[in-house]
C-alpha positions, 0 to 999 in steps of 0.5 A, spaced: 517 507 422 513 513 424 515 514 432 509 517 436 506 520 443 504 513 447 500 516 452 494 513 457 487 516 455 485 516 462 479 520 460 475 514 455 472 513 461 466 513 463 466 516 471 474 516 471 473 521 476 469 517 481 473 511 480 481 515 481 475 519 488 473 511 490 481 508 490 484 513 493 479 512 499 481 505 499 488 506 499 486 512 505 483 506 509 488 500 507 493 505 509 490 507 516 488 500 518 495 497 517 498 502 522 493 500 528 495 493 524 501 494 527 501 499 533 496 493 536 501 488 535 507 491 537 503 493 544 501 484 543 510 483 540 511 487 547 508 484 552 508 478 550 515 478 551 515 481 558 511 476 560 515 470 557 511 468 550 514 466 546 509 464 541 504 472 542 510 474 541 512 471 534 506 473 533 506 479 533 512 481 529 509 476 524 503 481 524 508 487 525 511 484 519 505 484 515 502 491 517 509 495 515 509 490 508 502 493 506 503 499 508 509 499 502 504 496 497 499 501 498 504 506 499 508 504 493 503 502 488 502 510 486 510 510 484 509 504 481 503 507 476 507 514 476 513 511 474 510 505 469 508 511 464 513 515 465 517 509 462 511 507 456 512 515 455 519 515 454 519 509 450 
């Protein structure tokens, strides 16, 4: 049994440079939108809680939670992909 280095060949995909730029731009847009959603939801949470509107405060809290999870998924996606690639190289 022969052990060889197996790595992904990103150059085999046509227009892989443009694809990488498009994915990077979409991730940037997703991170910016999630931060904007976090700010708006936090403001709605604060205003609703101070006015005694508990249903609005609960929706604001949920919006903050969704925005944080979205930012974590968007930011951690590249780190997870790099981890899987490096783990695959070691196998």
